[in-house]
C-alpha positions in Angstrom: 0.0 0.0 0.0 1.4 3.3 -1.1 1.4 6.0 1.6 -0.5 9.2 0.7 1.6 12.2 -0.1 1.1 14.9 2.4 -0.7 18.0 1.0 1.7 20.9 1.3 0.4 23.8 3.4 -0.6 26.9 1.3 1.9 29.7 1.5 1.2 32.4 4.1 -0.3 35.6 2.6 2.6 37.5 4.2 5.0 35.6 2.0 3.7 37.7 -0.9 4.9 40.9 0.8 8.6 41.8 0.7 10.4 42.1 4.0 11.6 45.5 5.1 15.4 45.6 5.0 16.9 44.9 8.5 19.6 47.5 8.1 17.1 50.4 7.4 15.5 51.8 10.6 13.1 54.6 10.0 10.8 57.1 11.8 7.2 58.1 11.1 5.6 61.3 12.5 1.9 60.8 13.2 -0.1 64.0 13.3 -3.7 64.2 14.4 -5.2 67.4 13.0 -7.9 69.6 14.6 -9.3 70.8 11.2 -12.8 71.9 10.6 -14.7 71.4 7.3 -13.5 73.8 4.7 -10.3 74.6 6.6 -6.8 74.1 5.2 -3.9 73.1 7.3 -5.1 72.7 10.9 -3.5 72.6 14.4 -1.9 69.4 15.5 -4.0 67.9 18.3 -1.7 64.8 18.5 2.0 64.5 17.7 3.6 61.1 18.0 6.9 59.9 16.6 7.3 56.2 15.9 10.9 55.0 15.5 11.2 51.5 14.0 14.3 49.3 14.4 13.8 46.4 12.0 16.8 44.3 13.1 15.6 44.2 16.7 11.9 44.1 15.6 11.2 46.9 18.1 9.5 50.2 18.1 9.6 53.4 20.2 6.8 55.9 20.5 7.3 59.4 21.8 4.4 61.8 22.4 5.1 65.5 22.1 3.0 68.0 24.0 1.3 70.4 21.7 2.1 73.4 24.0 5.9 73.0 23.6 7.3 76.3 22.2 9.7 76.2 19.3 11.0 79.9 19.5 11.8 82.2 22.4 9.2 81.1 24.9 9.1 84.5 26.6 8.8 86.9 23.7 7.7 84.6 20.8 5.5 81.8 22.3 5.2 79.9 19.0 3.7 76.5 19.9 4.7 73.3 18.0 1.0 72.6 17.3 0.9 75.6 15.0 3.9 74.7 12.9 2.1 72.6 10.4 -0.4 75.2 9.6 2.2 78.0 9.4 5.1 76.2 7.8 3.9 72.8 6.6 4.6 69.1 7.5 8.2 69.0 6.3 9.1 72.0 8.5 7.3 70.3 11.5 9.3 67.1 10.8 12.5 69.1 11.0 11.5 70.8 14.2 10.5 67.4 15.8 13.8 66.0 14.7 15.7 68.8 16.3 13.6 68.5 19.5 14.1 64.7 19.9 17.5 64.2 18.3 16.0 61.6 15.9 15.7 61.8 12.1 12.1 62.0 10.9 11.8 60.2 7.6 8.1 60.2 6.9 5.0 62.0 8.1 1.3 61.2 8.2 -1.6 63.6 8.9 -5.1 62.5 9.8 -7.9 64.9 10.6 -10.9 64.1 12.8 -13.2 63.1 9.9 -10.5 60.9 8.3 -9.8 59.2 11.7 -13.5 58.4 12.2 -13.9 57.1 8.6 -10.9 54.9 8.9 -12.0 53.3 12.2 -15.5 52.7 10.8 -14.2 51.2 7.6 -12.5 48.5 9.6 -15.5 47.8 11.8 -14.4 49.8 14.9 -11.5 49.3 17.3 -11.3 47.5 20.7 -9.4 49.1 23.6 -9.1 48.3 27.3 -10.1 51.5 29.1 -8.0 51.9 32.3 -10.5 53.9 34.3 -13.9 55.3 33.8 -14.0 58.6 32.0 -16.7 61.3 32.3 -16.1 64.6 30.5 -19.1 66.9 30.8 -17.3 69.6 28.8 -16.5 67.7 25.6 -17.3 70.0 22.7 -20.2 69.2 20.4 -19.7 68.8 16.6 -20.3 72.5 15.9 -18.2 73.9 18.8 -21.3 75.8 20.0 -21.8 73.9 23.3 -21.0 70.6 25.1 -21.8 67.0 24.5 -20.8 65.0 27.6 -18.6 62.0 27.0 -18.8 58.9 29.3 -17.1 55.5 29.0 -16.8 52.8 31.6 -13.5 51.2 32.6 -12.7 47.8 31.0 -12.9 46.3 27.5 -14.7 48.6 25.0 -15.3 48.5 21.3 -15.5 51.9 19.8 -16.9 53.2 16.5 -15.1 56.1 14.8 -17.0 58.8 16.7 -16.4 57.2 20.1 -12.7 56.5 19.3 -12.2 60.1 18.4 -13.8 61.2 21.7 -11.6 58.8 23.6 -8.3 60.2 22.2 -9.4 63.8 22.5 -11.0 64.1 25.9 -8.8 65.7 28.6 -11.2 67.4 31.0 -11.0 64.6 33.6 -7.4 63.5 33.5 -5.4 66.1 31.6 -3.4 66.4 28.5 -0.6 64.0 29.4 -3.1 61.2 30.1 -4.6 61.9 26.8 -1.2 61.3 25.1 -1.2 57.8 26.7 -4.6 57.1 25.2 -3.5 58.4 21.8 -0.6 55.9 21.8 -2.9 53.1 23.0 -5.2 53.9 20.1 -2.4 54.0 17.5 -1.1 50.6 18.7 -4.6 49.1 18.7 -5.2 50.3 15.2 -2.0 48.7 14.0 -2.7 45.4 15.6 -6.4 45.2 14.7 -6.5 46.9 11.3 -3.4 45.6 9.6 -3.8 41.9 8.8 -2.6 39.4 6.2 -5.8 40.0 4.3 -5.6 43.8 4.2 -1.9 43.5 3.1 -2.7 41.1 0.3 -5.6 43.3 -0.7 -3.3 46.3 -0.5 -4.8 48.3 -3.5 -8.2 48.6 -1.7 -6.4 49.0 1.7 -4.2 51.8 0.4 -7.1 53.4 -1.4 -9.0 53.7 1.9 -5.9 55.0 3.7 -5.3 57.6 1.0 -8.9 58.8 1.4 -8.4 59.2 5.2 -5.0 60.9 5.5 -2.2 62.7 3.7 1.4 61.5 3.8 4.8 61.5 2.1 5.0 57.7 2.6 5.9 56.1 -0.8 2.8 53.8 -1.5 5.0 50.9 -2.7 6.8 50.8 0.7 3.6 50.8 2.8 2.9 47.0 2.6 6.5 46.1 3.8 6.2 48.7 6.6 2.9 47.3 7.6 4.2 43.7 7.6 7.1 44.8 9.9 4.5 46.6 12.1 2.6 43.3 12.5 5.8 41.5 13.6 6.5 44.1 16.2 3.1 44.8 17.8 2.5 46.4 21.2 4.5 43.8 23.1 7.7 45.0 21.5 7.0 48.8 21.6 8.4 51.1 24.3 6.3 54.2 24.8 7.3 57.6 26.4 6.2 61.2 26.6 7.8 64.5 27.3 6.6 65.4 30.8 7.3 68.2 33.3 7.9 65.8 36.1 10.9 64.4 34.3 12.3 68.0 34.0 12.0 67.7 30.2 9.8 70.7 29.9 8.8 73.5 32.3 5.8 75.8 32.2 6.4 79.4 31.2 4.1 82.3 31.0 5.1 84.4 28.0 5.1 88.2 28.0 1.8 88.2 26.2 0.2 85.9 28.9 0.3 82.7 26.8 1.0 79.4 28.6 3.7 77.4 26.9 6.1 74.6 27.7 9.8 75.4 27.4 11.8 72.3 26.4 15.1 71.2 27.9 16.5 69.9 24.5 19.6 68.1 25.7 17.6 66.2 28.3 14.9 65.4 25.7 17.7 64.0 23.4 19.0 61.8 26.2 15.5 60.7 27.2 14.6 59.7 23.7 17.9 57.9 23.1 17.3 55.9 26.3 13.8 54.9 25.2 15.3 53.6 21.9 18.0 51.7 23.6 15.4 50.1 25.9 13.2 49.0 22.9 16.2 47.6 21.1 17.4 45.6 24.1 14.1 43.7 24.4 14.5 39.9 24.2 14.7 38.7 20.6 11.4 37.8 19.0 10.5 34.3 17.8 11.5 33.6 14.2 8.9 34.6 11.7 5.6 36.4 12.1 3.0 34.1 13.8 -0.2 35.8 12.8 -3.5 34.0 12.7 -6.2 35.4 10.4 -8.9 34.6 12.9 -7.2 36.9 15.5 -7.1 39.9 13.1 -10.1 42.2 12.6 -11.1 42.4 9.0 -12.6 45.4 7.1 -16.4 45.9 7.6 -18.3 44.7 4.6 
């Protein structure tokens, strides 16, 4: 009796995507824009730098407070969240690079409507809310009044509108806690939106992304970047933020009465470099991406 020949397993969808070169680390600046319908530019409501180290399969996230001043804090309190509107994304990338001591290679801008549309396209996003949030002063859609926001602690699944509220609210726990939520949302989107299916169907995936945000990312590199992001995930990401309690910034009242944060640039450089060393020293990952389709959220039909 002749033994049956084993049926070879079909190739992984990820095998169709080229690997990102291990010797080419890169950084992406994620910018969440407070831009109303009909407006150009917009103030940056969220500024997060993601530095990716392919060889170590590790990532570092650094949140930058929007009130950091980038000129003379006393006489010219020019906040970093106004740079994009006044000077453009490339200039903002250079200023962030000078602030953190890290080269910024790419930038991505996403306004409120684009963020909501992106989350809804992929069927929402699940996050574990650390503590109950109640914000009675969350602004309504027209900025003419308030629309209270409330979410209970524990696992939550947000649609686009609720996800936006979650990353914008700061009445209860302040701006620095909001930065933590913004990083949490970014990692949740990477882990839940990017899947083997969305990468293989990259034309439709990229089309939806291009409708949601603006970027200088070369489209042909995005699938390889996304594949690398899947291999890293939240477990191999070290997060940090520029906070007053670490002496990285200090509050200053400018001559015109404006409140700004004056950065201690040498300390910020050292802090960012330490975060990157920490991420790159994590235990080595298991060989190959172990990703199950069933564990990845797929686009809503």
